[in-house]
C-alpha positions in Angstrom: 34.3 -36.4 -27.5 36.9 -34.6 -29.6 39.6 -36.9 -28.1 37.8 -39.9 -29.5 37.5 -38.4 -32.9 41.2 -37.6 -32.9 42.0 -41.3 -32.7 39.9 -42.1 -35.8 41.0 -41.8 -39.4 39.6 -39.4 -42.0 37.8 -42.3 -43.7 36.1 -43.3 -40.4 35.1 -39.7 -39.7 33.6 -39.3 -43.1 31.5 -42.5 -42.5 30.2 -41.0 -39.3 29.3 -37.8 -41.1 27.6 -39.6 -43.9 25.4 -41.5 -41.4 24.3 -38.2 -39.9 23.7 -36.6 -43.4 26.4 -34.0 -43.0 29.0 -32.8 -45.6 32.3 -34.7 -45.7 34.4 -31.9 -47.3 37.4 -30.4 -45.6 40.5 -31.6 -43.7 40.4 -33.7 -40.5 40.1 -30.7 -38.2 37.0 -29.6 -40.0 35.5 -33.0 -39.8 36.2 -33.3 -36.0 34.7 -29.8 -35.5 31.6 -30.8 -37.4 31.1 -33.9 -35.3 31.8 -32.1 -32.1 29.1 -29.5 -32.9 26.7 -32.3 -33.6 27.4 -34.0 -30.2 26.9 -30.6 -28.4 23.5 -30.2 -30.1 22.5 -33.8 -29.1 23.5 -33.2 -25.5 21.6 -29.9 -25.3 18.5 -31.7 -26.7 18.9 -34.4 -24.0 19.1 -31.7 -21.3 15.9 -30.1 -22.6 14.1 -33.4 -22.5 15.3 -34.1 -19.0 14.1 -30.7 -17.9 10.7 -31.3 -19.4 10.5 -34.6 -17.6 11.4 -33.1 -14.3 8.8 -30.3 -14.8 6.1 -32.9 -15.5 7.1 -34.8 -12.4 6.9 -31.7 -10.2 3.5 -30.8 -11.7 2.2 -34.3 -10.9 3.5 -34.0 -7.4 1.8 -30.7 -6.9 -1.5 -32.0 -8.3 -1.3 -35.0 -5.9 -0.6 -32.6 -2.9 -3.6 -30.4 -4.0 -5.8 -33.5 -4.2 -4.7 -34.6 -0.7 -5.4 -31.1 0.7 -8.9 -31.1 -0.9 -9.6 -34.5 0.7 -8.4 -33.1 4.1 -10.7 -30.1 3.6 -13.6 -32.4 2.8 -13.0 -34.3 6.0 -12.8 -31.1 8.0 -15.9 -30.7 10.2 -18.0 -27.5 10.1 -18.1 -27.5 13.9 -14.3 -27.3 14.1 -14.4 -24.4 11.6 -16.8 -22.5 13.7 -14.7 -23.1 16.8 -11.6 -21.7 15.2 -13.5 -18.7 13.8 -14.9 -18.0 17.3 -11.4 -18.1 18.8 -9.9 -15.7 16.2 -12.8 -13.3 15.7 -13.2 -10.4 18.1 -16.5 -8.5 17.9 -16.1 -4.7 17.2 -18.9 -2.9 18.8 -20.3 0.2 17.1 -21.4 3.4 18.9 -25.0 4.5 19.1 -25.0 7.8 17.2 -27.7 10.3 16.4 -28.1 11.9 13.0 -26.4 15.1 14.0 -23.3 13.4 15.3 -23.1 11.1 12.3 -23.2 14.2 10.0 -20.5 15.9 12.1 -18.2 12.9 11.8 -18.7 12.8 8.0 -18.0 16.5 7.7 -14.9 16.2 9.9 -13.6 13.4 7.7 -14.1 15.5 4.6 -12.3 18.5 6.2 -9.4 16.3 7.3 -8.8 15.1 3.8 -8.2 18.7 2.7 -6.0 19.6 5.7 -2.2 19.8 5.0 0.3 17.8 6.9 1.9 20.0 9.6 5.7 19.5 9.9 8.0 21.2 12.4 10.9 23.4 11.4 13.6 21.6 9.4 11.9 18.3 9.6 13.6 17.3 6.3 17.0 18.0 7.7 17.0 15.8 10.8 15.4 12.4 11.1 14.5 12.9 14.7 12.5 15.9 13.8 10.7 14.1 11.0 9.4 11.5 13.5 8.2 14.0 16.1 5.0 15.9 16.1 4.2 19.5 15.5 6.1 22.3 17.3 5.4 26.0 17.1 8.2 27.7 15.1 10.2 30.3 17.1 13.0 32.7 16.4 13.2 36.1 14.8 14.5 34.7 11.4 12.6 31.5 11.4 11.3 31.1 7.8 8.4 28.9 8.8 7.2 31.4 11.4 7.5 34.2 8.8 5.3 32.1 6.5 7.7 31.8 3.6 5.9 30.1 0.6 8.4 27.3 0.3 8.1 26.3 3.9 5.4 23.9 5.3 2.0 25.0 6.6 1.4 26.5 10.0 -1.2 25.4 12.4 -4.0 28.1 12.4 -7.4 28.5 13.9 -9.0 28.1 10.4 -7.8 24.4 10.3 -10.1 23.6 13.2 -12.7 20.9 12.7 -16.4 20.5 13.7 -16.8 21.2 17.4 -19.4 18.5 17.8 -17.1 15.7 16.8 -13.9 17.1 18.3 -11.9 14.6 20.3 -13.9 11.6 19.1 -12.5 8.5 17.5 -13.2 8.1 13.8 -15.7 5.4 14.7 -17.6 7.9 16.8 -16.6 6.6 20.3 -15.2 8.8 23.0 -11.9 7.4 24.1 -11.4 6.5 27.8 -7.9 5.5 29.1 -7.9 2.3 31.0 -5.1 1.1 33.4 -6.8 -1.8 35.2 -10.0 -3.9 35.1 -11.9 -1.6 37.5 -11.7 1.3 35.1 -14.0 -0.6 32.7 -16.9 -0.2 35.1 -17.0 3.5 34.5 -17.4 3.2 30.7 -20.7 3.6 28.8 -20.5 0.8 26.2 -22.8 2.6 23.8 -20.9 5.9 23.5 -17.4 5.2 25.0 -14.5 2.9 24.1 -11.5 1.9 26.1 -7.8 2.5 25.2 -5.4 0.4 27.3 -2.4 2.3 28.6 1.0 1.6 27.1 2.5 0.7 30.4 0.0 -2.1 31.2 1.6 -5.5 31.2 0.5 -8.5 29.2 -1.2 -10.4 31.9 -3.3 -7.5 33.1 -4.0 -6.6 29.5 -5.5 -10.0 28.9 -7.7 -9.6 32.0 -8.9 -6.2 30.7 -9.7 -7.8 27.3 -11.8 -10.6 28.9 -13.7 -8.2 31.2 -14.3 -5.9 28.2 -15.8 -8.7 26.2 -18.1 -9.5 29.1 -19.3 -5.9 29.3 -19.5 -5.5 25.6 -16.9 -2.7 25.6 -14.7 -2.1 22.5 -11.0 -1.7 23.0 -9.4 0.5 20.4 -5.8 -0.7 20.7 -6.5 -4.3 21.2 -3.6 -6.6 20.6 -3.7 -10.2 19.4 -2.8 -12.6 22.2 0.3 -14.7 21.7 
């Protein structure tokens, strides 16, 4: 735009400034700078208007898509919905517990909330030690074995939980390791739950899941089928 203004005379530039209601004082460079600033403002306003228009168009498109999705949902049959839910949902059986065992589980949960986390020696120094479980500290100069205050807690007899609920799953089931389908026949569905072994393959695991559903046995480490 400034190149076009350079070709014009001072009189022509003043006429353009008068049409826009701008002052006409100064030399030719001042007049050209004043007109150039005006053109920049006009172009920025045009960009803002275009952005508003595009935003309105995107909003209308989104509203149209939402309306189409609502129509599709209205056409969706309730029977199809129930079929999909039945395929995804897996019933989680609950154990049959007496009042004494139920109270023991609640007491164990309350005690566990107050129990410190047991870390092995120098777990903060080596990543492989942080991932491993508890190990008894050994060594004559071991700070954790000598129970220094700045070291982590030691496993002691006093940290033991309620004997009635010892070894039970938080749900109240007694866990039984399962390696094949025949192992499910030895499980009491009311008081025991199955845990499939880590080395069991995918095909055998699906067979175990199907047989457990037939017998009403809960699987604690059930995986979603691919």
